[in-house]
N, CA, C, O and CB atoms as a CASP TS submission, in Angstrom:
PFRMAT TS
TARGET T0000
AUTHOR 0000-0000-0000
METHOD Language model
MODEL 1
PARENT N/A
ATOM      1  N   MET     1      16.778  -1.260  11.779  1.00  0.00           N
ATOM      2  CA  MET     1      16.057  -1.615  10.908  1.00  0.00           C
ATOM      3  C   MET     1      14.965  -0.257  10.969  1.00  0.00           C
ATOM      4  O   MET     1      14.338  -0.315  12.027  1.00  0.00           O
ATOM      5  CB  MET     1      15.562  -3.131  11.176  1.00  0.00           C
ATOM      6  N   ALA     2      14.684   0.589  10.379  1.00  0.00           N
ATOM      7  CA  ALA     2      13.193   1.604  10.489  1.00  0.00           C
ATOM      8  C   ALA     2      12.048   0.582   9.830  1.00  0.00           C
ATOM      9  O   ALA     2      12.132  -0.073   8.791  1.00  0.00           O
ATOM     10  CB  ALA     2      13.290   3.380   9.342  1.00  0.00           C
ATOM     11  N   THR     3      11.089   0.658  10.664  1.00  0.00           N
ATOM     12  CA  THR     3       9.583   0.020  10.024  1.00  0.00           C
ATOM     13  C   THR     3       8.900   1.072   9.547  1.00  0.00           C
ATOM     14  O   THR     3       8.975   1.963  10.393  1.00  0.00           O
ATOM     15  CB  THR     3       8.527  -0.748  11.094  1.00  0.00           C
ATOM     16  N   THR     4       8.542   1.269   9.019  1.00  0.00           N
ATOM     17  CA  THR     4       6.814   1.618   8.274  1.00  0.00           C
ATOM     18  C   THR     4       5.657   1.497   8.274  1.00  0.00           C
ATOM     19  O   THR     4       5.501   0.518   7.544  1.00  0.00           O
ATOM     20  CB  THR     4       6.511   1.380   7.494  1.00  0.00           C
ATOM     21  N   ARG     5       4.528   1.871   8.647  1.00  0.00           N
ATOM     22  CA  ARG     5       2.889   1.414   8.528  1.00  0.00           C
ATOM     23  C   ARG     5       2.585   1.623   6.616  1.00  0.00           C
ATOM     24  O   ARG     5       2.682   2.510   5.768  1.00  0.00           O
ATOM     25  CB  ARG     5       1.599   2.844   9.774  1.00  0.00           C
ATOM     26  N   THR     6       2.410   0.996   6.657  1.00  0.00           N
ATOM     27  CA  THR     6       1.315   1.170   4.821  1.00  0.00           C
ATOM     28  C   THR     6       0.258   1.210   4.728  1.00  0.00           C
ATOM     29  O   THR     6      -0.318   1.703   5.698  1.00  0.00           O
ATOM     30  CB  THR     6       1.233   0.175   3.747  1.00  0.00           C
ATOM     31  N   CYS     7      -0.204   0.961   4.110  1.00  0.00           N
ATOM     32  CA  CYS     7      -2.012   0.668   2.670  1.00  0.00           C
ATOM     33  C   CYS     7      -1.628  -0.729   1.806  1.00  0.00           C
ATOM     34  O   CYS     7      -1.074  -0.755   0.708  1.00  0.00           O
ATOM     35  CB  CYS     7      -2.221   2.488   0.781  1.00  0.00           C
ATOM     36  N   PRO     8      -2.033  -1.772   2.529  1.00  0.00           N
ATOM     37  CA  PRO     8      -1.179  -2.632   1.329  1.00  0.00           C
ATOM     38  C   PRO     8      -2.416  -2.932  -0.029  1.00  0.00           C
ATOM     39  O   PRO     8      -2.701  -3.999  -0.572  1.00  0.00           O
ATOM     40  CB  PRO     8      -0.497  -4.500   2.149  1.00  0.00           C
ATOM     41  N   GLU     9      -2.955  -1.566  -0.273  1.00  0.00           N
ATOM     42  CA  GLU     9      -3.428  -1.784  -1.675  1.00  0.00           C
ATOM     43  C   GLU     9      -2.429  -0.464  -2.577  1.00  0.00           C
ATOM     44  O   GLU     9      -1.822  -0.693  -3.624  1.00  0.00           O
ATOM     45  CB  GLU     9      -5.430  -1.556  -1.746  1.00  0.00           C
ATOM     46  N   CYS    10      -2.469   1.109  -1.756  1.00  0.00           N
ATOM     47  CA  CYS    10      -1.990   1.697  -2.154  1.00  0.00           C
ATOM     48  C   CYS    10      -0.293   2.270  -2.203  1.00  0.00           C
ATOM     49  O   CYS    10       0.358   2.802  -3.102  1.00  0.00           O
ATOM     50  CB  CYS    10      -2.752   2.101  -1.932  1.00  0.00           C
ATOM     51  N   ASN    11      -0.021   1.954  -1.062  1.00  0.00           N
ATOM     52  CA  ASN    11       1.320   1.555  -0.018  1.00  0.00           C
ATOM     53  C   ASN    11       1.418   3.012   0.858  1.00  0.00           C
ATOM     54  O   ASN    11       2.342   3.395   1.576  1.00  0.00           O
ATOM     55  CB  ASN    11       3.118   1.166  -1.059  1.00  0.00           C
ATOM     56  N   SER    12      -0.073   3.792   0.489  1.00  0.00           N
ATOM     57  CA  SER    12      -0.181   5.331   1.573  1.00  0.00           C
ATOM     58  C   SER    12       0.111   5.249   2.791  1.00  0.00           C
ATOM     59  O   SER    12      -0.223   4.275   3.467  1.00  0.00           O
ATOM     60  CB  SER    12      -1.545   5.988   1.787  1.00  0.00           C
ATOM     61  N   LYS    13       0.692   6.125   3.200  1.00  0.00           N
ATOM     62  CA  LYS    13       0.691   6.228   4.275  1.00  0.00           C
ATOM     63  C   LYS    13      -0.275   7.151   5.495  1.00  0.00           C
ATOM     64  O   LYS    13       0.179   7.347   6.622  1.00  0.00           O
ATOM     65  CB  LYS    13       1.718   6.392   4.169  1.00  0.00           C
ATOM     66  N   LYS    14      -1.611   7.646   5.076  1.00  0.00           N
ATOM     67  CA  LYS    14      -2.444   8.031   5.221  1.00  0.00           C
ATOM     68  C   LYS    14      -3.244   7.291   5.607  1.00  0.00           C
ATOM     69  O   LYS    14      -3.887   6.586   4.829  1.00  0.00           O
ATOM     70  CB  LYS    14      -2.634   8.530   4.556  1.00  0.00           C
ATOM     71  N   TYR    15      -3.379   7.270   6.676  1.00  0.00           N
ATOM     72  CA  TYR    15      -4.409   6.379   7.358  1.00  0.00           C
ATOM     73  C   TYR    15      -4.999   6.782   8.448  1.00  0.00           C
ATOM     74  O   TYR    15      -4.295   7.608   9.029  1.00  0.00           O
ATOM     75  CB  TYR    15      -3.948   5.235   7.703  1.00  0.00           C
ATOM     76  N   LYS    16      -6.425   6.466   9.224  1.00  0.00           N
ATOM     77  CA  LYS    16      -6.769   6.645  10.304  1.00  0.00           C
ATOM     78  C   LYS    16      -7.442   4.985  11.025  1.00  0.00           C
ATOM     79  O   LYS    16      -7.934   4.001  10.471  1.00  0.00           O
ATOM     80  CB  LYS    16      -7.720   7.923  10.125  1.00  0.00           C
ATOM     81  N   LEU    17      -7.213   5.251  12.200  1.00  0.00           N
ATOM     82  CA  LEU    17      -8.373   4.006  12.595  1.00  0.00           C
ATOM     83  C   LEU    17      -9.691   4.311  12.888  1.00  0.00           C
ATOM     84  O   LEU    17     -10.110   5.343  13.411  1.00  0.00           O
ATOM     85  CB  LEU    17      -8.037   3.238  13.823  1.00  0.00           C
ATOM     86  N   PHE    18     -10.447   3.139  12.435  1.00  0.00           N
ATOM     87  CA  PHE    18     -11.674   3.600  11.824  1.00  0.00           C
ATOM     88  C   PHE    18     -12.220   2.882  13.387  1.00  0.00           C
ATOM     89  O   PHE    18     -12.691   3.565  14.297  1.00  0.00           O
ATOM     90  CB  PHE    18     -12.239   2.938   9.971  1.00  0.00           C
ATOM     91  N   VAL    19     -12.024   1.281  13.451  1.00  0.00           N
ATOM     92  CA  VAL    19     -12.908   0.408  14.578  1.00  0.00           C
ATOM     93  C   VAL    19     -12.018   0.117  15.488  1.00  0.00           C
ATOM     94  O   VAL    19     -11.086  -0.642  15.224  1.00  0.00           O
ATOM     95  CB  VAL    19     -13.620  -0.984  14.123  1.00  0.00           C
ATOM     96  N   PRO    20     -12.189   0.732  16.808  1.00  0.00           N
ATOM     97  CA  PRO    20     -10.704   0.955  17.561  1.00  0.00           C
ATOM     98  C   PRO    20     -10.811  -0.260  18.191  1.00  0.00           C
ATOM     99  O   PRO    20      -9.759  -0.669  18.682  1.00  0.00           O
ATOM    100  CB  PRO    20     -10.419   2.331  18.687  1.00  0.00           C
ATOM    101  N   ASP    21     -12.165  -1.228  18.366  1.00  0.00           N
ATOM    102  CA  ASP    21     -11.797  -2.165  19.498  1.00  0.00           C
ATOM    103  C   ASP    21     -11.293  -3.508  18.281  1.00  0.00           C
ATOM    104  O   ASP    21     -11.305  -4.554  18.928  1.00  0.00           O
ATOM    105  CB  ASP    21     -13.412  -2.565  20.810  1.00  0.00           C
ATOM    106  N   SER    22     -10.890  -3.791  16.858  1.00  0.00           N
ATOM    107  CA  SER    22     -10.547  -4.706  15.879  1.00  0.00           C
ATOM    108  C   SER    22      -9.542  -4.092  15.688  1.00  0.00           C
ATOM    109  O   SER    22      -8.749  -4.693  14.963  1.00  0.00           O
ATOM    110  CB  SER    22     -11.348  -5.022  14.767  1.00  0.00           C
ATOM    111  N   GLY    23      -9.285  -3.320  15.966  1.00  0.00           N
ATOM    112  CA  GLY    23      -8.069  -2.626  14.943  1.00  0.00           C
ATOM    113  C   GLY    23      -7.520  -2.374  13.223  1.00  0.00           C
ATOM    114  O   GLY    23      -6.507  -2.356  12.524  1.00  0.00           O
ATOM    115  N   THR    24      -9.086  -2.198  13.175  1.00  0.00           N
ATOM    116  CA  THR    24      -9.071  -1.647  12.123  1.00  0.00           C
ATOM    117  C   THR    24      -9.335  -0.671  11.040  1.00  0.00           C
ATOM    118  O   THR    24     -10.352   0.016  10.940  1.00  0.00           O
ATOM    119  CB  THR    24      -9.170  -2.033  12.019  1.00  0.00           C
ATOM    120  N   TRP    25      -7.817  -0.685   9.843  1.00  0.00           N
ATOM    121  CA  TRP    25      -7.434   0.879  10.050  1.00  0.00           C
ATOM    122  C   TRP    25      -8.784   1.636   8.208  1.00  0.00           C
ATOM    123  O   TRP    25      -9.601   0.950   7.593  1.00  0.00           O
ATOM    124  CB  TRP    25      -4.716   1.109   9.763  1.00  0.00           C
ATOM    125  N   LYS    26      -8.554   2.591   8.048  1.00  0.00           N
ATOM    126  CA  LYS    26      -9.488   2.830   6.321  1.00  0.00           C
ATOM    127  C   LYS    26      -7.788   3.851   6.327  1.00  0.00           C
ATOM    128  O   LYS    26      -7.016   4.366   7.136  1.00  0.00           O
ATOM    129  CB  LYS    26     -11.965   4.120   6.128  1.00  0.00           C
ATOM    130  N   CYS    27      -7.905   3.713   5.268  1.00  0.00           N
ATOM    131  CA  CYS    27      -6.630   4.775   3.705  1.00  0.00           C
ATOM    132  C   CYS    27      -7.908   5.742   3.557  1.00  0.00           C
ATOM    133  O   CYS    27      -9.096   5.614   3.263  1.00  0.00           O
ATOM    134  CB  CYS    27      -6.004   3.583   1.387  1.00  0.00           C
ATOM    135  N   GLU    28      -6.765   7.087   4.027  1.00  0.00           N
ATOM    136  CA  GLU    28      -7.548   7.852   3.381  1.00  0.00           C
ATOM    137  C   GLU    28      -7.272   8.435   2.004  1.00  0.00           C
ATOM    138  O   GLU    28      -7.680   9.533   1.624  1.00  0.00           O
ATOM    139  CB  GLU    28      -7.749   8.704   4.147  1.00  0.00           C
ATOM    140  N   ASN    29      -6.368   7.389   1.136  1.00  0.00           N
ATOM    141  CA  ASN    29      -5.878   7.306   0.168  1.00  0.00           C
ATOM    142  C   ASN    29      -7.179   6.709  -1.211  1.00  0.00           C
ATOM    143  O   ASN    29      -7.732   7.206  -2.192  1.00  0.00           O
ATOM    144  CB  ASN    29      -4.626   6.456   0.596  1.00  0.00           C
ATOM    145  N   CYS    30      -7.160   5.341  -0.468  1.00  0.00           N
ATOM    146  CA  CYS    30      -7.789   4.641  -1.130  1.00  0.00           C
ATOM    147  C   CYS    30      -9.329   4.194  -0.916  1.00  0.00           C
ATOM    148  O   CYS    30     -10.092   3.724  -1.759  1.00  0.00           O
ATOM    149  CB  CYS    30      -7.054   3.813  -1.159  1.00  0.00           C
ATOM    150  N   GLY    31      -9.583   4.488   0.523  1.00  0.00           N
ATOM    151  CA  GLY    31     -10.447   4.178   1.168  1.00  0.00           C
ATOM    152  C   GLY    31     -10.733   2.336   1.472  1.00  0.00           C
ATOM    153  O   GLY    31     -11.791   1.753   1.711  1.00  0.00           O
ATOM    154  N   TYR    32      -8.620   1.525   1.275  1.00  0.00           N
ATOM    155  CA  TYR    32      -9.379   0.477   1.999  1.00  0.00           C
ATOM    156  C   TYR    32      -9.358   0.477   3.079  1.00  0.00           C
ATOM    157  O   TYR    32      -8.687   1.189   3.826  1.00  0.00           O
ATOM    158  CB  TYR    32      -9.162  -0.604   1.813  1.00  0.00           C
ATOM    159  N   GLN    33     -10.363  -0.623   3.415  1.00  0.00           N
ATOM    160  CA  GLN    33     -10.580  -0.212   5.597  1.00  0.00           C
ATOM    161  C   GLN    33      -9.426  -2.471   5.593  1.00  0.00           C
ATOM    162  O   GLN    33      -9.134  -3.513   5.006  1.00  0.00           O
ATOM    163  CB  GLN    33     -14.199  -0.224   6.828  1.00  0.00           C
ATOM    164  N   GLY    34      -9.371  -1.658   6.739  1.00  0.00           N
ATOM    165  CA  GLY    34      -8.396  -3.319   6.791  1.00  0.00           C
ATOM    166  C   GLY    34      -6.878  -3.018   8.187  1.00  0.00           C
ATOM    167  O   GLY    34      -6.558  -2.088   8.927  1.00  0.00           O
ATOM    168  N   SER    35      -6.463  -4.119   7.961  1.00  0.00           N
ATOM    169  CA  SER    35      -4.907  -4.027   8.295  1.00  0.00           C
ATOM    170  C   SER    35      -4.144  -3.209   7.698  1.00  0.00           C
ATOM    171  O   SER    35      -4.319  -2.870   6.528  1.00  0.00           O
ATOM    172  CB  SER    35      -4.243  -5.107   8.107  1.00  0.00           C
ATOM    173  N   ILE    36      -3.101  -2.751   8.520  1.00  0.00           N
ATOM    174  CA  ILE    36      -2.186  -1.948   8.095  1.00  0.00           C
ATOM    175  C   ILE    36      -1.895  -2.676   8.151  1.00  0.00           C
ATOM    176  O   ILE    36      -2.558  -3.583   8.654  1.00  0.00           O
ATOM    177  CB  ILE    36      -1.670  -0.997   8.348  1.00  0.00           C
ATOM    178  N   VAL    37       0.114  -2.965   7.371  1.00  0.00           N
ATOM    179  CA  VAL    37       0.903  -3.330   7.008  1.00  0.00           C
ATOM    180  C   VAL    37       1.826  -2.645   7.381  1.00  0.00           C
ATOM    181  O   VAL    37       2.083  -1.503   6.997  1.00  0.00           O
ATOM    182  CB  VAL    37       0.786  -3.542   6.088  1.00  0.00           C
ATOM    183  N   VAL    38       2.489  -3.381   8.278  1.00  0.00           N
ATOM    184  CA  VAL    38       3.979  -2.829   8.497  1.00  0.00           C
ATOM    185  C   VAL    38       5.023  -3.770   8.267  1.00  0.00           C
ATOM    186  O   VAL    38       5.267  -4.947   8.533  1.00  0.00           O
ATOM    187  CB  VAL    38       4.214  -2.339   9.899  1.00  0.00           C
ATOM    188  N   GLU    39       5.848  -2.259   7.332  1.00  0.00           N
ATOM    189  CA  GLU    39       7.476  -3.185   6.800  1.00  0.00           C
ATOM    190  C   GLU    39       8.288  -3.088   7.164  1.00  0.00           C
ATOM    191  O   GLU    39       8.247  -2.453   8.217  1.00  0.00           O
ATOM    192  CB  GLU    39       8.128  -3.168   5.772  1.00  0.00           C
ATOM    193  N   ASP    40       9.397  -3.457   6.821  1.00  0.00           N
ATOM    194  CA  ASP    40      10.769  -2.323   6.593  1.00  0.00           C
ATOM    195  C   ASP    40      10.827  -1.334   5.367  1.00  0.00           C
ATOM    196  O   ASP    40      10.214  -1.589   4.331  1.00  0.00           O
ATOM    197  CB  ASP    40      12.196  -3.186   6.373  1.00  0.00           C
ATOM    198  N   GLY    41      11.417  -0.448   5.489  1.00  0.00           N
ATOM    199  CA  GLY    41      11.773   0.124   4.261  1.00  0.00           C
ATOM    200  C   GLY    41      11.497  -0.344   3.266  1.00  0.00           C
ATOM    201  O   GLY    41      10.344  -0.299   2.837  1.00  0.00           O
ATOM    202  N   ASN    42      12.583  -0.981   2.564  1.00  0.00           N
ATOM    203  CA  ASN    42      13.291  -2.401   2.195  1.00  0.00           C
ATOM    204  C   ASN    42      12.375  -2.701   0.639  1.00  0.00           C
ATOM    205  O   ASN    42      12.477  -2.616  -0.585  1.00  0.00           O
ATOM    206  CB  ASN    42      12.965  -3.885   3.709  1.00  0.00           C
ATOM    207  N   LEU    43      11.322  -3.160   1.897  1.00  0.00           N
ATOM    208  CA  LEU    43      10.299  -4.614   1.463  1.00  0.00           C
ATOM    209  C   LEU    43       9.653  -3.260   1.117  1.00  0.00           C
ATOM    210  O   LEU    43       9.373  -3.457  -0.066  1.00  0.00           O
ATOM    211  CB  LEU    43       9.431  -6.129   2.758  1.00  0.00           C
ATOM    212  N   GLU    44       9.251  -2.048   1.387  1.00  0.00           N
ATOM    213  CA  GLU    44       8.510  -1.285   0.885  1.00  0.00           C
ATOM    214  C   GLU    44       8.678  -0.662  -0.615  1.00  0.00           C
ATOM    215  O   GLU    44       7.811  -0.585  -1.485  1.00  0.00           O
ATOM    216  CB  GLU    44       8.483  -0.493   1.754  1.00  0.00           C
ATOM    217  N   LYS    45       9.878  -0.289  -0.664  1.00  0.00           N
ATOM    218  CA  LYS    45      10.479  -0.137  -1.738  1.00  0.00           C
ATOM    219  C   LYS    45      10.900  -1.228  -2.860  1.00  0.00           C
ATOM    220  O   LYS    45      11.820  -0.916  -3.616  1.00  0.00           O
ATOM    221  CB  LYS    45      11.374   0.410  -1.322  1.00  0.00           C
ATOM    222  N   GLN    46      10.253  -2.538  -3.014  1.00  0.00           N
ATOM    223  CA  GLN    46      10.546  -3.202  -3.920  1.00  0.00           C
ATOM    224  C   GLN    46       9.225  -3.664  -4.111  1.00  0.00           C
ATOM    225  O   GLN    46       8.970  -4.356  -5.096  1.00  0.00           O
ATOM    226  CB  GLN    46      11.597  -4.060  -3.742  1.00  0.00           C
ATOM    227  N   MET    47       8.134  -3.290  -3.078  1.00  0.00           N
ATOM    228  CA  MET    47       6.998  -3.521  -3.768  1.00  0.00           C
ATOM    229  C   MET    47       6.903  -2.512  -4.982  1.00  0.00           C
ATOM    230  O   MET    47       6.909  -2.782  -6.183  1.00  0.00           O
ATOM    231  CB  MET    47       5.835  -3.433  -2.823  1.00  0.00           C
ATOM    232  N   LYS    48       6.798  -1.038  -4.237  1.00  0.00           N
ATOM    233  CA  LYS    48       6.182  -0.019  -5.336  1.00  0.00           C
ATOM    234  C   LYS    48       7.039  -0.413  -6.650  1.00  0.00           C
ATOM    235  O   LYS    48       6.376  -0.509  -7.684  1.00  0.00           O
ATOM    236  CB  LYS    48       6.402   1.794  -4.882  1.00  0.00           C
ATOM    237  N   GLU    49       8.175  -0.608  -6.724  1.00  0.00           N
ATOM    238  CA  GLU    49       9.021  -0.769  -7.982  1.00  0.00           C
ATOM    239  C   GLU    49       7.764  -1.869  -8.619  1.00  0.00           C
ATOM    240  O   GLU    49       7.112  -1.647  -9.639  1.00  0.00           O
ATOM    241  CB  GLU    49      10.927  -1.502  -7.693  1.00  0.00           C
ATOM    242  N   ALA    50       7.659  -2.848  -7.901  1.00  0.00           N
ATOM    243  CA  ALA    50       6.634  -3.830  -8.884  1.00  0.00           C
ATOM    244  C   ALA    50       6.227  -3.813  -9.268  1.00  0.00           C
ATOM    245  O   ALA    50       6.141  -4.398 -10.348  1.00  0.00           O
ATOM    246  CB  ALA    50       6.042  -4.400  -8.991  1.00  0.00           C
ATOM    247  N   ARG    51       5.023  -2.567  -8.379  1.00  0.00           N
ATOM    248  CA  ARG    51       3.904  -1.988  -8.779  1.00  0.00           C
ATOM    249  C   ARG    51       4.196  -1.368 -10.199  1.00  0.00           C
ATOM    250  O   ARG    51       3.675  -2.060 -11.074  1.00  0.00           O
ATOM    251  CB  ARG    51       3.445  -1.001  -7.736  1.00  0.00           C
ATOM    252  N   LYS    52       5.035  -0.006 -10.813  1.00  0.00           N
ATOM    253  CA  LYS    52       5.502   0.107 -11.536  1.00  0.00           C
ATOM    254  C   LYS    52       5.896  -0.614 -13.164  1.00  0.00           C
ATOM    255  O   LYS    52       5.843  -0.221 -14.329  1.00  0.00           O
ATOM    256  CB  LYS    52       5.964   0.284 -10.845  1.00  0.00           C
ATOM    257  N   MET    53       6.260  -1.731 -12.533  1.00  0.00           N
ATOM    258  CA  MET    53       6.435  -2.455 -13.612  1.00  0.00           C
ATOM    259  C   MET    53       5.337  -3.562 -14.105  1.00  0.00           C
ATOM    260  O   MET    53       5.600  -4.272 -15.076  1.00  0.00           O
ATOM    261  CB  MET    53       7.617  -3.008 -13.382  1.00  0.00           C
ATOM    262  N   GLN    54       4.453  -3.651 -13.605  1.00  0.00           N
ATOM    263  CA  GLN    54       3.324  -3.590 -13.690  1.00  0.00           C
ATOM    264  C   GLN    54       2.405  -3.053 -14.341  1.00  0.00           C
ATOM    265  O   GLN    54       1.532  -3.797 -14.789  1.00  0.00           O
ATOM    266  CB  GLN    54       3.177  -3.463 -13.066  1.00  0.00           C
ATOM    267  N   LYS    55       2.338  -1.874 -14.542  1.00  0.00           N
ATOM    268  CA  LYS    55       1.295  -1.283 -14.603  1.00  0.00           C
ATOM    269  C   LYS    55       1.656  -0.635 -16.292  1.00  0.00           C
ATOM    270  O   LYS    55       0.771  -0.328 -17.091  1.00  0.00           O
ATOM    271  CB  LYS    55       1.067  -0.259 -13.206  1.00  0.00           C
ATOM    272  N   LEU    56       3.587  -0.502 -16.641  1.00  0.00           N
ATOM    273  CA  LEU    56       3.862  -0.403 -17.186  1.00  0.00           C
ATOM    274  C   LEU    56       3.465  -1.787 -18.519  1.00  0.00           C
ATOM    275  O   LEU    56       2.958  -1.717 -19.638  1.00  0.00           O
ATOM    276  CB  LEU    56       4.749   0.061 -16.576  1.00  0.00           C
ATOM    277  N   SER    57       4.068  -3.103 -17.582  1.00  0.00           N
ATOM    278  CA  SER    57       3.637  -4.550 -18.647  1.00  0.00           C
ATOM    279  C   SER    57       2.035  -4.286 -19.280  1.00  0.00           C
ATOM    280  O   SER    57       1.910  -4.483 -20.489  1.00  0.00           O
ATOM    281  CB  SER    57       3.560  -6.349 -17.492  1.00  0.00           C
ATOM    282  N   LYS    58       0.729  -3.816 -18.445  1.00  0.00           N
ATOM    283  CA  LYS    58       0.033  -3.752 -19.500  1.00  0.00           C
ATOM    284  C   LYS    58      -0.304  -2.411 -19.576  1.00  0.00           C
ATOM    285  O   LYS    58      -1.425  -2.038 -19.230  1.00  0.00           O
ATOM    286  CB  LYS    58      -1.001  -4.617 -19.527  1.00  0.00           C
ATOM    287  N   LYS    59       0.835  -1.368 -20.136  1.00  0.00           N
ATOM    288  CA  LYS    59       0.514  -0.364 -20.477  1.00  0.00           C
ATOM    289  C   LYS    59       0.741  -0.820 -21.924  1.00  0.00           C
ATOM    290  O   LYS    59       0.005  -0.465 -22.845  1.00  0.00           O
ATOM    291  CB  LYS    59       1.146   0.768 -19.840  1.00  0.00           C
ATOM    292  N   LEU    60       2.670  -2.286 -22.190  1.00  0.00           N
ATOM    293  CA  LEU    60       2.710  -2.587 -23.696  1.00  0.00           C
ATOM    294  C   LEU    60       2.133  -3.378 -24.429  1.00  0.00           C
ATOM    295  O   LEU    60       2.119  -3.421 -25.659  1.00  0.00           O
ATOM    296  CB  LEU    60       3.610  -2.853 -24.035  1.00  0.00           C
ATOM    297  N   TRP    61       1.365  -4.392 -23.261  1.00  0.00           N
ATOM    298  CA  TRP    61       0.585  -5.023 -24.090  1.00  0.00           C
ATOM    299  C   TRP    61      -1.287  -4.609 -24.644  1.00  0.00           C
ATOM    300  O   TRP    61      -2.004  -5.094 -25.519  1.00  0.00           O
ATOM    301  CB  TRP    61       0.749  -6.256 -23.384  1.00  0.00           C
ATOM    302  N   THR    62      -1.507  -3.477 -23.593  1.00  0.00           N
ATOM    303  CA  THR    62      -2.584  -2.769 -24.276  1.00  0.00           C
ATOM    304  C   THR    62      -2.388  -1.750 -25.527  1.00  0.00           C
ATOM    305  O   THR    62      -3.332  -1.370 -26.220  1.00  0.00           O
ATOM    306  CB  THR    62      -3.192  -2.054 -23.268  1.00  0.00           C
ATOM    307  N   GLY    63      -1.598  -1.521 -25.643  1.00  0.00           N
ATOM    308  CA  GLY    63      -0.758  -0.397 -26.881  1.00  0.00           C
ATOM    309  C   GLY    63      -0.748   0.852 -26.059  1.00  0.00           C
ATOM    310  O   GLY    63      -0.857   1.685 -26.958  1.00  0.00           O
ATOM    311  N   ARG    64      -0.697   1.438 -25.103  1.00  0.00           N
ATOM    312  CA  ARG    64      -0.963   2.788 -24.468  1.00  0.00           C
ATOM    313  C   ARG    64       0.126   3.725 -24.005  1.00  0.00           C
ATOM    314  O   ARG    64      -0.165   4.808 -23.497  1.00  0.00           O
ATOM    315  CB  ARG    64      -1.721   2.573 -23.355  1.00  0.00           C
TER
END
């Protein structure tokens, strides 16, 4: 099973090593600084789907 590294905030794969000594990464997409999560592709897909559903339910509740 293949693994990918993604930002835990926005699931972007665009990041760079920010502080090499501590292993801190910085996401170029959202600006998150911290650890990058290593996950399998299936879990990443499930997280994206959950975020889509979360946004949709928020829109339904606010009426937008």
